[in-house]
C-alpha positions as semicolon CSV with decimal commas, in nm:
position;residue;x (nm);y (nm);z (nm)
1;X;-2,628;-10,009;5,129
2;X;-2,574;-9,697;5,351
3;X;-2,240;-9,547;5,367
4;X;-2,168;-9,377;5,729
5;X;-1,961;-9,061;5,695
6;X;-1,841;-8,844;5,970
7;X;-1,936;-8,490;6,016
8;X;-1,692;-8,260;6,091
9;X;-1,722;-8,106;6,444
10;X;-1,650;-7,726;6,294
11;X;-2,005;-7,787;6,101
12;X;-2,146;-7,863;6,439
13;X;-1,999;-7,569;6,584
14;X;-2,164;-7,382;6,306
15;X;-2,497;-7,499;6,351
16;X;-2,452;-7,427;6,723
17;X;-2,381;-7,060;6,684
18;X;-2,665;-7,013;6,420
19;X;-2,906;-7,173;6,688
20;X;-2,793;-6,951;6,982
21;X;-2,833;-6,629;6,710
22;X;-3,162;-6,712;6,630
23;X;-3,266;-6,776;7,006
24;X;-3,103;-6,430;7,081
25;X;-3,275;-6,258;6,826
26;X;-3,593;-6,440;6,907
27;X;-3,550;-6,326;7,289
28;X;-3,431;-5,960;7,195
29;X;-3,761;-5,963;6,979
30;X;-3,998;-6,071;7,250
31;X;-3,801;-5,837;7,523
32;X;-3,892;-5,553;7,259
33;X;-4,230;-5,648;7,250
34;X;-4,270;-5,657;7,610
35;X;-4,108;-5,367;7,655
36;X;-4,326;-5,142;7,396
37;X;-4,622;-5,296;7,590
38;X;-4,496;-5,175;7,916
39;X;-4,391;-4,833;7,780
40;X;-4,749;-4,765;7,629
41;X;-4,916;-4,875;7,966
42;X;-4,670;-4,654;8,134
43;X;-4,770;-4,388;7,881
44;X;-5,102;-4,441;7,935
45;X;-5,063;-4,385;8,321
46;X;-4,897;-4,100;8,273
47;X;-5,149;-3,949;8,001
48;X;-5,427;-4,035;8,247
49;X;-5,246;-3,846;8,542
50;X;-5,186;-3,539;8,332
51;X;-5,562;-3,543;8,234
52;X;-5,677;-3,589;8,616
53;X;-5,486;-3,306;8,722
54;X;-5,625;-3,083;8,450
55;X;-5,969;-3,228;8,538
56;X;-5,899;-3,097;8,914
57;X;-5,899;-2,745;8,813
58;X;-6,193;-2,797;8,588
59;X;-6,363;-2,941;8,902
60;X;-6,312;-2,623;9,105
61;X;-6,499;-2,408;8,839
62;X;-6,816;-2,547;8,945
63;X;-6,735;-2,661;9,320
64;X;-6,638;-2,450;9,638
65;X;-6,323;-2,577;9,802
66;X;-6,234;-2,470;10,141
67;X;-5,868;-2,355;10,181
68;X;-5,589;-2,579;10,345
69;X;-5,781;-2,894;10,321
70;X;-5,674;-3,156;10,085
71;X;-5,978;-3,296;9,890
72;X;-5,991;-3,620;9,712
73;X;-6,137;-3,639;9,384
74;X;-6,272;-3,945;9,203
75;X;-6,224;-3,849;8,842
76;X;-6,155;-4,184;8,678
77;X;-6,309;-4,542;8,675
78;X;-5,947;-4,667;8,721
79;X;-5,915;-4,819;9,070
80;X;-5,537;-4,735;9,038
81;X;-5,601;-4,370;9,041
82;X;-5,571;-4,122;9,318
83;X;-5,621;-3,750;9,243
84;X;-5,603;-3,456;9,514
85;X;-5,635;-3,066;9,523
86;X;-5,552;-2,822;9,769
87;X;-5,626;-2,426;9,757
88;X;-5,419;-2,187;9,942
89;X;-5,371;-1,820;9,961
90;X;-5,113;-1,625;9,777
91;X;-5,171;-1,265;9,807
92;X;-5,487;-1,142;9,664
93;X;-5,475;-1,458;9,422
94;X;-5,527;-1,797;9,526
95;X;-5,302;-2,122;9,467
96;X;-5,433;-2,414;9,365
97;X;-5,218;-2,738;9,347
98;X;-5,351;-3,091;9,186
99;X;-5,168;-3,420;9,223
100;X;-5,255;-3,709;9,042
101;X;-5,109;-4,035;9,076
102;X;-5,193;-4,355;8,839
103;X;-4,992;-4,664;8,975
104;X;-4,636;-4,547;8,991
105;X;-4,692;-4,243;8,759
106;X;-4,698;-3,919;8,929
107;X;-4,808;-3,560;8,774
108;X;-4,889;-3,248;8,970
109;X;-5,009;-2,888;8,812
110;X;-4,977;-2,563;9,018
111;X;-5,185;-2,236;8,911
112;X;-5,228;-1,888;9,052
113;X;-5,630;-1,870;9,064
114;X;-5,835;-1,568;9,033
115;X;-6,238;-1,510;8,964
116;X;-6,344;-1,520;8,588
117;X;-6,662;-1,333;8,493
118;X;-6,742;-1,312;8,117
119;X;-7,010;-1,038;8,177
120;X;-6,776;-0,770;8,386
121;X;-6,970;-0,429;8,383
122;X;-6,715;-0,138;8,252
123;X;-6,826;0,060;8,531
124;X;-6,960;0,042;8,890
125;X;-7,011;0,394;9,052
126;X;-7,150;0,362;9,415
127;X;-7,463;0,533;9,478
128;X;-7,367;0,879;9,619
129;X;-7,662;1,075;9,538
130;X;-7,465;1,237;9,228
131;X;-7,452;1,190;8,824
132;X;-7,138;1,092;8,657
133;X;-7,028;1,368;8,446
134;X;-6,818;1,306;8,136
135;X;-6,570;1,554;8,005
136;X;-6,341;1,588;7,696
137;X;-6,240;1,269;7,506
138;X;-6,372;1,047;7,785
139;X;-6,540;0,715;7,657
140;X;-6,719;0,429;7,820
141;X;-6,750;0,122;7,654
142;X;-6,951;-0,141;7,814
143;X;-7,261;-0,197;8,073
144;X;-7,216;0,086;8,368
145;X;-7,404;0,063;8,693
146;X;-7,450;0,442;8,792
147;X;-7,630;0,625;9,073
148;X;-7,991;0,719;9,002
149;X;-7,908;1,093;8,876
150;X;-7,758;0,880;8,605
151;X;-7,488;1,043;8,383
152;X;-7,444;1,360;8,183
153;X;-7,201;1,609;7,992
154;X;-6,994;1,862;8,134
155;X;-6,740;2,130;8,107
156;X;-6,405;2,195;8,241
157;X;-6,184;2,519;8,149
158;X;-6,393;2,555;7,836
159;X;-6,375;2,188;7,725
160;X;-6,680;1,985;7,685
161;X;-6,798;1,620;7,586
162;X;-6,677;1,500;7,263
163;X;-6,862;1,163;7,222
164;X;-7,168;1,071;7,006
165;X;-7,328;0,905;7,325
166;X;-7,252;0,895;7,697
167;X;-7,236;0,485;7,798
168;X;-7,171;0,273;7,498
169;X;-7,364;0,007;7,680
170;X;-7,639;-0,083;7,886
171;X;-7,719;0,146;8,202
172;X;-7,838;0,015;8,560
173;X;-7,882;0,155;8,887
174;X;-7,589;0,080;9,151
175;X;-7,608;0,047;9,519
176;X;-7,494;0,233;9,820
177;X;-7,243;-0,039;9,885
178;X;-6,944;-0,147;9,633
179;X;-6,939;-0,519;9,553
180;X;-6,755;-0,674;9,821
181;X;-6,393;-0,850;9,760
182;X;-6,438;-1,175;9,945
183;X;-6,059;-1,221;10,041
184;X;-6,032;-0,871;10,192
185;X;-6,027;-0,977;10,537
186;X;-5,738;-1,255;10,471
187;X;-5,523;-0,965;10,331
188;X;-5,561;-0,762;10,616
189;X;-5,438;-1,026;10,825
190;X;-5,164;-1,181;10,615
191;X;-4,964;-0,839;10,609
192;X;-4,926;-0,856;11,007
193;X;-4,938;-1,209;11,041
194;X;-4,749;-1,338;10,748
195;X;-4,467;-1,509;10,967
196;X;-4,728;-1,754;11,072
197;X;-4,740;-1,878;10,732
198;X;-4,409;-2,099;10,836
199;X;-4,157;-1,921;10,572
200;X;-3,800;-1,995;10,566
201;X;-3,562;-1,713;10,634
202;X;-3,327;-1,596;10,369
203;X;-3,058;-1,348;10,294
204;X;-3,064;-1,098;9,969
205;X;-2,717;-1,028;9,794
206;X;-2,634;-0,867;9,502
207;X;-2,669;-1,077;9,176
208;X;-2,874;-1,319;9,342
209;X;-3,063;-1,554;9,140
210;X;-3,315;-1,750;9,335
211;X;-3,652;-1,923;9,240
212;X;-3,862;-2,121;9,499
213;X;-4,145;-2,354;9,376
214;X;-4,476;-2,302;9,494
215;X;-4,495;-2,684;9,623
216;X;-4,235;-2,621;9,870
217;X;-4,200;-2,403;10,194
218;X;-4,213;-2,023;10,104
219;X;-3,876;-1,820;10,148
220;X;-3,891;-1,504;10,334
221;X;-3,651;-1,199;10,367
222;X;-3,793;-0,913;10,604
223;X;-3,618;-0,583;10,718
224;X;-3,708;-0,312;10,968
225;X;-3,521;-0,094;10,708
226;X;-3,580;0,027;10,351
227;X;-3,509;-0,251;10,102
228;X;-3,381;-0,173;9,750
229;X;-3,411;-0,437;9,507
230;X;-3,168;-0,408;9,234
231;X;-2,949;-0,664;9,021
232;X;-3,144;-0,950;9,162
233;X;-3,355;-1,244;9,011
234;X;-3,648;-1,384;9,233
235;X;-3,943;-1,603;9,119
236;X;-4,197;-1,802;9,268
237;X;-4,283;-1,865;9,632
238;X;-4,073;-1,571;9,800
239;X;-4,200;-1,302;10,030
240;X;-4,000;-0,968;10,066
241;X;-4,122;-0,768;10,373
242;X;-4,018;-0,419;10,493
243;X;-4,110;-0,182;10,778
244;X;-4,051;0,106;10,586
245;X;-4,001;0,117;10,203
246;X;-3,944;-0,113;9,937
247;X;-3,788;0,012;9,603
248;X;-3,783;-0,192;9,283
249;X;-3,568;-0,074;9,007
250;X;-3,508;-0,172;8,644
251;X;-3,255;-0,431;8,696
252;X;-3,443;-0,633;8,932
253;X;-3,635;-0,928;8,788
254;X;-3,939;-1,029;9,002
255;X;-4,202;-1,287;8,920
256;X;-4,493;-1,420;9,105
257;X;-4,337;-1,269;9,460
258;X;-4,522;-1,074;9,703
259;X;-4,377;-0,712;9,845
260;X;-4,519;-0,593;10,159
261;X;-4,411;-0,241;10,286
262;X;-4,589;0,079;10,393
263;X;-4,445;0,233;10,094
264;X;-4,367;0,060;9,766
265;X;-4,173;0,263;9,462
266;X;-4,148;0,106;9,130
267;X;-3,895;0,307;8,951
268;X;-3,891;0,381;8,575
269;X;-3,868;0,130;8,314
270;X;-3,898;-0,161;8,524
271;X;-4,069;-0,476;8,403
272;X;-4,188;-0,793;8,562
273;X;-4,507;-0,924;8,749
274;X;-4,552;-0,961;9,131
275;X;-4,814;-0,844;9,390
276;X;-4,717;-0,492;9,584
277;X;-4,925;-0,489;9,905
278;X;-4,893;-0,158;10,089
279;X;-5,035;0,044;10,381
280;X;-4,957;0,426;10,267
281;X;-4,835;0,431;9,918
282;X;-4,772;0,276;9,600
283;X;-4,597;0,467;9,347
284;X;-4,543;0,327;8,968
285;X;-4,286;0,550;8,781
286;X;-4,304;0,627;8,439
287;X;-4,264;0,338;8,150
288;X;-4,319;0,064;8,400
289;X;-4,468;-0,274;8,232
290;X;-4,614;-0,505;8,484
291;X;-4,737;-0,843;8,332
292;X;-5,045;-1,032;8,412
293;X;-5,097;-1,146;8,691
294;X;-4,951;-0,807;8,861
295;X;-5,154;-0,659;9,178
296;X;-5,107;-0,353;9,332
297;X;-5,281;-0,336;9,656
298;X;-5,291;-0,037;9,945
299;X;-5,500;-0,151;10,250
300;X;-5,508;0,214;10,405
301;X;-5,429;0,247;10,779
302;X;-5,685;0,439;10,990
303;X;-5,757;0,506;11,346
304;X;-6,055;0,289;11,313
305;X;-5,851;-0,035;11,222
306;X;-5,528;-0,186;11,343
307;X;-5,408;-0,377;11,029
308;X;-5,074;-0,182;10,988
309;X;-4,764;-0,374;10,943
310;X;-4,587;-0,445;11,280
311;X;-4,327;-0,164;11,343
312;X;-4,131;-0,028;11,666
313;X;-4,334;0,293;11,625
314;X;-4,694;0,218;11,659
315;X;-4,835;0,591;11,657
316;X;-5,076;0,676;11,416
317;X;-4,997;0,978;11,196
318;X;-5,224;1,119;10,954
319;X;-5,076;1,072;10,632
320;X;-5,197;1,056;10,250
321;X;-5,254;0,720;10,118
322;X;-5,249;0,676;9,745
323;X;-5,183;0,443;9,430
324;X;-5,023;0,660;9,147
325;X;-4,958;0,540;8,785
326;X;-4,753;0,770;8,605
327;X;-4,744;0,831;8,223
328;X;-4,674;0,554;7,991
329;X;-4,706;0,266;8,260
330;X;-4,875;-0,035;8,171
331;X;-5,028;-0,262;8,464
332;X;-5,184;-0,605;8,353
333;X;-5,400;-0,701;8,675
334;X;-5,568;-0,584;8,964
335;X;-5,528;-0,197;9,131
336;X;-5,687;-0,194;9,454
337;X;-5,722;0,080;9,715
338;X;-5,927;-0,024;10,030
339;X;-6,018;0,188;10,325
340;X;-6,256;0,122;10,612
341;X;-6,221;0,509;10,686
342;X;-6,511;0,649;10,477
343;X;-6,457;1,002;10,547
344;X;-6,464;1,219;10,234
345;X;-6,173;1,405;10,093
346;X;-6,080;1,561;9,760
347;X;-5,782;1,387;9,695
348;X;-5,759;1,089;9,457
349;X;-5,645;0,751;9,615
350;X;-5,588;0,582;9,300
351;X;-5,464;0,818;9,005
352;X;-5,428;0,697;8,674
353;X;-5,221;0,964;8,456
354;X;-5,252;1,035;8,072
355;X;-5,119;0,736;7,883
356;X;-5,110;0,498;8,129
357;X;-5,306;0,197;8,094
358;X;-5,460;-0,078;8,334
359;X;-5,550;-0,434;8,182
360;X;-5,781;-0,573;8,440
361;X;-5,976;-0,446;8,744
362;X;-5,933;-0,123;8,929
363;X;-6,127;-0,114;9,267
364;X;-6,135;0,177;9,464
365;X;-6,351;0,276;9,816
366;X;-6,280;0,610;9,794
367;X;-6,177;0,846;9,496
368;X;-6,053;0,746;9,157
369;X;-5,863;1,016;8,884
370;X;-5,903;0,854;8,571
371;X;-5,725;1,040;8,272
372;X;-5,564;0,716;8,122
373;X;-5,726;0,382;8,002
374;X;-5,871;0,087;8,175
375;X;-5,920;-0,222;7,956
376;X;-6,183;-0,389;8,182
377;X;-6,356;-0,259;8,482
378;X;-6,380;-0,002;8,752
379;X;-6,544;-0,027;9,089
380;X;-6,511;0,324;9,275
381;X;-6,686;0,536;9,524
382;X;-6,623;0,846;9,347
383;X;-6,442;0,992;9,048
384;X;-6,243;1,303;9,109
385;X;-6,011;1,537;8,894
386;X;-5,828;1,883;8,947
387;X;-5,793;2,092;8,675
388;X;-5,732;2,472;8,622
389;X;-5,730;2,529;8,986
390;X;-6,054;2,349;9,064
391;X;-6,176;2,021;9,179
392;X;-6,464;1,848;8,994
393;X;-6,633;1,553;9,187
394;X;-6,763;1,261;8,984
395;X;-6,610;1,390;8,691
396;X;-6,399;1,181;8,436
397;X;-6,177;1,382;8,194
398;X;-6,039;1,232;7,889
399;X;-6,052;0,875;8,064
400;X;-6,150;0,550;7,860
401;X;-6,314;0,245;8,006
402;X;-6,339;-0,027;7,785
403;X;-6,476;-0,382;7,909
404;X;-6,489;-0,513;7,563
405;X;-6,099;-0,512;7,551
406;X;-6,048;-0,727;7,861
407;X;-5,926;-1,081;7,737
408;X;-6,212;-1,335;7,800
409;X;-5,926;-1,565;7,999
410;X;-5,871;-1,254;8,247
411;X;-5,908;-1,415;8,618
412;X;-5,909;-1,142;8,891
413;X;-6,081;-0,986;9,195
414;X;-6,292;-1,256;9,406
415;X;-6,594;-1,020;9,355
416;X;-6,929;-1,192;9,463
417;X;-6,759;-1,563;9,413
418;X;-6,439;-1,715;9,516
419;X;-6,153;-1,782;9,289
420;X;-6,248;-2,060;8,997
421;X;-6,018;-1,979;8,716
422;X;-5,654;-2,033;8,626
423;X;-5,469;-1,689;8,618
424;X;-5,144;-1,836;8,541
425;X;-4,974;-2,160;8,547
426;X;-4,668;-2,174;8,795
427;X;-4,451;-2,436;8,938
């Protein structure tokens, strides 16, 4: 015989609450699993986008890429993946931008580009029917391309050559022309037509701190008068132009920007990295440290060309053109002097003083005076040194060139090939 008992309402409520709690826990677990799966997929897409962006820079190491033309790259079997690459000019370096999208995930990488050559010679001296003469503590480490007269020891003011051998590397015969820098014509045009690059005009003021991404329009400040950069911080896609002179002081912090002026002076103890493009003079005072990738470029004016910076006074005057690196300076990147006027003279167009150092490349279409160190390569028309009241042509006195000391990752001048290597990652 069954006895019917009433179940209290409180017990039913208790069971109902437990059921709801269990349902919530199960729903939360399912949601968590779903979210984890979604995040895993999202993370996979992000990783693929990042990898594709990097592979785009690997792609240009083997392929020629035209300027200012976005190319689509097929780097993945994933139909949801799209990668594009574009190369632009930025002074003597190039600018590479890769963009990758995988479904809704987007990633881009931006870099300054240069040319990398793991087998750079230490020295290229143009064939000028004159032998290279080494004096004092001069040392050439690495392969050297020399005139057919070769290399010999010399004597200046009673001081002879102290080395055990002349060239610490292989000797080759040079040619009557310096290797050509491929983007030199662009640079000539750039210093007079920079306004066509569609920059946004800005004003400079004391204590200004300004960064402009290379994925945005460039910023431009120009002045017909001299510009004095002090107590200011500028970085990124910024161009500063003066029709007279730009002076950079120790309190100015410049990174990746370009300076254009007939005369550019970097005062003592200044640090940073930038491109300085001049038509008359670049002076680097003592104890300056310019990090990689720095470029000091002088495109000399002459009566045979008209790529000078526009000015109200167009009269051509005969002035000395030179790049001077004072004692204890440290420049990492490119130092280049170019002139189409090949008339010979007995002045140094690039002068590297005692204890001054360049880690990178020195390129001079006229005369180089080397008393400091170049860890990398020199391409020059002639060497020259003035000592003890005399002028000595094709002499190196106490200078050092060491291509073995150049970092393998260095990317510099576009000689014999276009830019193909990341010099520096930027944003």
